[in-house]
C-alpha positions as CSV (number, residue, x, y, z in Angstrom):
1,M,155.3,118.5,92.3
2,L,153.6,120.2,95.0
3,I,150.4,119.8,96.4
4,G,149.4,122.9,94.6
5,E,150.4,122.0,91.3
6,V,148.7,118.4,91.7
7,A,146.0,120.2,92.6
8,R,145.8,122.1,89.3
9,R,146.8,119.2,87.1
10,S,144.8,116.7,88.4
11,G,141.6,118.6,89.5
12,V,141.7,117.1,93.0
13,S,141.3,119.8,95.5
14,A,144.6,120.6,98.0
15,R,141.8,120.3,100.7
16,M,141.1,116.7,99.7
17,L,144.6,115.8,99.0
18,R,145.0,116.5,102.7
19,H,142.3,114.3,103.4
20,Y,143.5,111.5,101.2
21,E,146.7,111.5,103.2
22,S,144.9,111.7,106.3
23,L,143.3,108.7,105.9
24,G,146.4,107.3,104.3
25,L,144.9,107.1,100.8
26,V,147.6,108.8,99.2
27,R,150.8,109.8,100.9
28,P,153.5,112.1,99.0
29,S,156.6,110.3,98.8
30,G,158.8,113.4,100.2
31,R,159.1,116.3,101.5
32,T,161.3,119.3,99.9
33,G,163.7,121.5,102.0
34,S,161.6,123.7,103.5
35,G,159.1,120.7,104.4
36,Y,156.3,121.0,101.6
37,R,154.6,117.5,100.8
38,E,156.1,116.6,97.3
39,Y,154.5,114.1,94.9
40,S,156.0,111.6,92.7
41,G,154.9,110.1,89.5
42,Q,153.7,107.3,90.9
43,D,151.7,109.4,93.6
44,I,149.7,111.1,90.7
45,R,149.3,107.9,89.3
46,R,147.4,106.0,92.3
47,I,145.4,109.6,93.2
48,F,143.9,109.5,89.8
49,H,143.2,105.8,90.4
50,V,141.4,106.8,93.5
51,E,139.3,109.1,92.0
52,S,138.4,106.5,89.1
53,L,137.0,104.3,91.9
54,R,135.4,106.8,93.7
55,S,133.2,107.4,90.3
56,L,132.3,104.5,90.2
57,G,130.8,105.0,93.7
58,L,133.1,102.8,95.9
59,S,134.0,104.7,99.5
60,L,137.2,105.5,100.4
61,R,137.1,102.9,102.9
62,E,136.5,100.6,100.1
63,I,139.1,102.2,97.4
64,G,141.6,101.6,100.2
65,R,141.2,97.8,100.3
66,A,141.2,97.7,96.5
67,L,144.3,99.2,96.4
68,D,146.2,97.9,99.0
69,D,144.9,94.4,99.6
70,P,146.9,91.9,97.3
71,D,144.1,89.2,97.8
72,F,141.4,91.7,96.6
73,V,139.0,90.2,94.6
74,P,137.1,93.2,92.8
75,S,134.4,91.2,91.3
76,A,132.0,90.7,94.6
77,L,132.7,94.8,95.1
78,V,131.5,94.9,91.6
79,D,128.9,92.6,92.1
80,D,127.4,95.1,95.3
81,L,127.9,97.9,93.4
82,I,125.6,97.1,90.7
83,L,123.2,95.6,93.6
84,R,123.5,99.1,94.6
85,T,123.3,101.2,91.9
86,R,119.9,99.2,91.4
87,E,118.6,99.7,94.5
88,R,119.5,103.3,94.5
89,I,117.8,103.5,90.4
90,A,114.5,102.3,91.7
91,A,114.4,104.5,95.1
92,E,115.2,107.6,92.4
93,T,112.5,105.9,90.0
94,E,109.9,105.9,92.9
95,L,110.1,109.3,94.1
96,L,110.1,110.9,90.6
97,T,106.6,108.6,90.1
98,R,105.5,109.7,93.5
99,L,106.6,113.7,92.3
100,R,104.7,113.3,89.2
101,R,101.9,111.7,90.6
102,I,101.9,115.0,93.2
103,D,102.2,117.4,89.7
104,A,99.3,115.9,88.3
105,A,96.7,116.7,90.8
106,D,97.9,120.3,89.9
107,P,97.7,121.1,94.3
108,A,96.7,124.6,95.2
109,G,98.8,125.0,98.1
110,W,101.2,123.1,100.2
111,E,97.9,121.4,102.4
112,D,96.7,120.0,98.8
113,V,100.0,118.5,98.3
114,L,100.6,117.4,102.0
115,Q,96.7,115.4,101.7
116,V,98.4,113.6,98.1
117,V,100.7,112.6,99.9
118,A,98.8,111.3,102.7
119,L,96.8,109.5,100.1
120,L,99.8,108.0,98.2
121,Q,101.0,106.7,101.0
122,A,97.9,104.9,102.5
123,L,97.2,103.3,98.9
124,G,100.7,101.8,99.8
125,S,99.9,100.7,103.5
126,K,99.6,97.2,104.3
127,S,96.5,98.2,106.3
128,A,93.5,97.1,104.2
129,D,91.3,99.3,105.9
130,A,93.7,102.3,105.7
131,R,94.0,101.4,101.7
132,Q,90.5,101.4,101.7
133,R,90.0,104.5,103.3
134,A,92.3,106.1,100.7
135,A,90.0,105.0,97.8
136,L,87.2,106.1,99.3
137,S,88.0,109.6,100.4
138,S,90.1,109.9,97.2
139,V,86.6,110.9,95.4
140,D,85.5,113.6,97.9
141,E,89.4,115.0,98.9
142,V,91.9,116.0,96.5
143,P,91.8,114.0,93.9
144,V,94.5,111.2,93.9
145,P,96.1,110.7,89.9
146,V,94.2,107.8,87.9
147,E,97.6,106.2,87.3
148,A,97.7,105.5,90.7
149,L,94.7,104.2,91.5
150,V,95.1,101.9,88.9
151,E,98.6,100.7,89.8
152,A,96.6,100.1,92.9
153,A,94.0,98.5,91.4
154,L,95.9,96.1,89.1
155,G,98.1,95.2,92.5
156,E,94.9,95.2,95.4
157,T,94.1,91.2,96.3
158,D,91.6,92.5,99.1
159,P,88.3,92.2,97.6
160,N,86.9,94.6,99.7
161,V,89.8,97.6,98.7
162,A,89.1,96.5,95.1
163,G,85.8,97.2,94.9
164,A,86.6,100.8,96.2
165,L,89.6,101.2,93.9
166,R,87.2,100.5,91.1
167,W,84.9,102.8,92.6
168,A,87.0,105.5,92.4
169,L,88.1,104.8,89.4
170,A,84.5,104.6,88.1
171,R,84.9,108.0,88.9
172,S,87.8,109.5,88.1
173,G,87.6,111.3,84.9
174,D,89.9,110.6,81.7
175,G,92.9,108.5,81.6
176,G,92.1,105.2,83.5
177,P,90.9,103.4,80.5
178,A,93.5,103.7,78.4
179,L,95.9,102.8,81.5
180,L,93.7,99.7,82.5
181,A,94.1,98.5,78.9
182,Q,97.6,98.2,79.7
183,G,97.1,95.6,82.1
184,L,95.0,93.4,80.0
185,G,98.6,92.4,78.7
186,S,100.2,91.8,81.8
187,P,102.0,88.2,82.0
188,V,99.8,88.0,85.5
189,A,96.4,86.1,85.0
190,A,95.4,87.9,88.7
191,V,96.8,91.3,87.0
192,R,94.8,91.0,83.5
193,E,91.4,90.1,85.7
194,R,91.5,92.5,87.8
195,A,92.0,95.6,84.9
196,V,89.4,93.8,83.1
197,R,87.0,93.7,85.9
198,S,87.9,97.6,86.3
199,L,87.5,98.1,83.0
200,A,84.2,96.8,83.2
201,E,82.9,99.2,86.1
202,M,84.0,102.5,84.0
203,P,81.7,104.6,81.9
204,G,82.4,105.3,78.3
205,D,83.0,105.0,74.9
206,E,86.5,104.7,75.9
207,A,85.9,102.0,78.0
208,D,83.2,99.3,75.9
209,A,85.9,100.0,73.1
210,R,89.1,98.6,75.7
211,L,86.2,96.0,76.9
212,R,85.8,95.2,72.8
213,D,89.6,94.5,72.5
214,A,89.4,92.0,75.6
215,L,86.8,90.6,74.1
216,A,89.2,89.1,71.3
217,G,91.7,88.6,73.4
218,P,93.3,84.8,74.4
219,D,92.8,85.1,78.0
220,A,89.0,83.2,78.8
221,V,88.8,84.6,82.1
222,V,89.3,88.3,80.4
223,R,86.7,87.2,77.9
224,G,84.3,86.5,80.4
225,Y,84.2,89.5,82.0
226,A,84.2,91.7,79.1
227,A,81.1,89.9,77.7
228,L,79.5,90.4,81.0
229,A,80.3,94.0,81.0
230,L,79.2,94.6,77.5
231,G,76.0,92.5,77.6
232,A,74.9,94.5,80.6
233,R,75.3,97.1,78.5
234,G,73.2,95.5,75.7
235,A,75.5,94.7,73.5
236,A,73.8,91.2,71.5
237,D,76.7,90.3,69.5
238,V,78.3,88.4,73.6
239,V,75.9,85.7,73.7
240,P,77.8,83.0,72.1
241,T,80.5,83.9,74.3
242,L,77.7,83.8,77.4
243,V,77.0,80.7,76.7
244,D,80.0,79.2,76.5
245,M,80.6,80.3,79.7
246,I,77.2,78.5,81.4
247,V,79.0,75.6,79.1
248,E,82.2,75.8,81.2
249,G,80.5,76.7,84.4
250,R,82.6,80.1,84.4
251,N,80.5,82.2,86.1
252,D,77.5,80.8,84.7
253,T,74.9,82.2,86.8
254,D,75.6,86.2,86.3
255,A,75.8,85.2,81.8
256,A,72.4,83.7,82.8
257,D,71.6,86.9,84.4
258,V,72.9,88.9,81.1
259,L,71.2,86.4,78.8
260,S,68.0,87.5,80.5
261,V,68.8,91.2,80.1
262,L,69.4,91.1,76.4
263,A,65.9,88.7,75.8
264,S,64.0,91.8,76.7
265,D,62.5,91.7,73.0
266,T,61.2,88.8,71.5
267,A,63.6,88.6,68.7
268,G,66.4,88.7,71.2
269,A,64.5,86.3,73.3
270,D,64.2,83.9,70.6
271,R,67.6,84.2,69.2
272,I,69.1,83.7,73.4
273,A,66.8,80.5,73.5
274,A,67.6,79.1,70.2
275,R,71.5,79.3,71.5
276,L,71.1,77.6,74.2
277,V,68.4,74.9,73.1
278,D,71.3,74.1,70.2
279,R,74.0,73.9,72.9
280,L,71.7,71.4,74.8
281,A,71.5,69.0,72.0
282,H,75.3,69.3,71.3
283,D,76.8,66.0,71.4
284,A,79.8,67.2,73.6
285,T,77.6,68.9,75.9
286,G,77.7,67.4,79.3
287,A,75.4,66.5,81.8
288,P,76.4,69.4,84.5
289,A,76.6,71.8,81.3
290,R,72.6,70.4,80.2
291,G,71.6,71.3,83.5
292,R,73.1,75.0,83.4
293,L,71.8,75.5,80.4
294,T,67.8,74.4,81.2
295,Q,68.3,76.8,84.5
296,A,69.5,79.9,82.1
297,L,66.3,79.3,79.9
298,A,64.3,80.6,83.4
299,G,65.2,84.2,82.7
300,I,64.1,83.8,78.9
301,P,60.9,84.6,77.4
302,G,58.6,83.9,74.9
303,A,56.8,80.9,72.9
304,R,60.5,79.4,71.8
305,T,61.8,79.1,75.2
306,S,58.3,77.9,76.5
307,R,58.3,75.2,73.5
308,A,61.9,74.2,74.5
309,L,60.9,73.6,78.1
310,V,58.3,71.5,76.9
311,E,60.6,69.1,74.8
312,L,63.0,69.2,77.8
313,S,60.5,68.1,80.6
314,H,60.9,64.6,78.8
315,D,64.5,64.7,78.6
316,E,66.3,61.1,79.3
317,D,68.4,63.3,81.9
318,R,65.8,63.3,84.9
319,A,67.4,66.1,86.3
320,V,67.0,68.4,83.0
321,A,63.7,66.8,82.8
322,L,62.8,67.8,86.4
323,T,64.3,71.1,85.9
324,A,62.0,71.8,82.7
325,A,59.0,70.8,84.1
326,Y,59.4,73.3,87.5
327,L,59.8,76.5,84.7
328,L,57.4,75.3,83.2
329,Q,55.0,75.6,86.6
330,L,56.9,78.7,87.1
331,R,56.0,80.5,83.6
332,G,52.4,79.0,84.0
333,A,52.0,80.4,87.7
334,R,52.8,83.9,85.9
């Protein structure tokens, strides 16, 4: 079969067939009396073998080895192809994500596109200073898509950069709370903590709702940050969680501060004081926890607290008694 007929039947151009011949991949078995290339059935089968291997992503050099080396082991090459394919998919996925984020920024011109690209690159920089500058500038310049800010916030380990990213997210508009809520389900504890801390700084009803979900979750650290945020916004039902935090010594100072905010009216102050006193009297409450609970009473006004401090000033635990007596002196001084 002549080269033109082979090209028509195989779908491989005559030019490519000549290229295969120059590389030694497919050599026609014979020549006609006029000197034209003549391909045998075996030659045509080899052409289809070459094309099949090309479809898997093999280079022509690799195809030559696969077809001509009798000791060739395909498994190693297939494993390498799998790895290369995964790397290519990851690179293409990253490019698609970047393009989607540029599109979400709704750039008015190429200058805006370039600014968004620069900010996205800076958010992924190895330099903490560059990441922080990008987070702070994302509000005043062309807005960075909230999805990119959330991704950066959930992965950020530097505390200063993390704070800048939370600040930027709080000013990013809609979409942030829902994306951050996905981070609450991460298998990585640090990611869950970053998600709830970012939610805690976001305004609006949706952020409140997501914090409510976090408050009901299984992660004690996440519940604690949610309780601090909701309590600072006036949610009185988080008092039990805040008291638990004081007992357990988790952000106990912050929890006591929020309790003092919630104790702004007499009824609220009395309920909080009663809860603290109940935990003080619990047999399972150890000495360090009793000390923290007594200190927390300092921020709770009202007669109920004063009576509790009088009783505690005679406590068997000398540290508790001294703390209570000191707090009574402070209240008297006021």
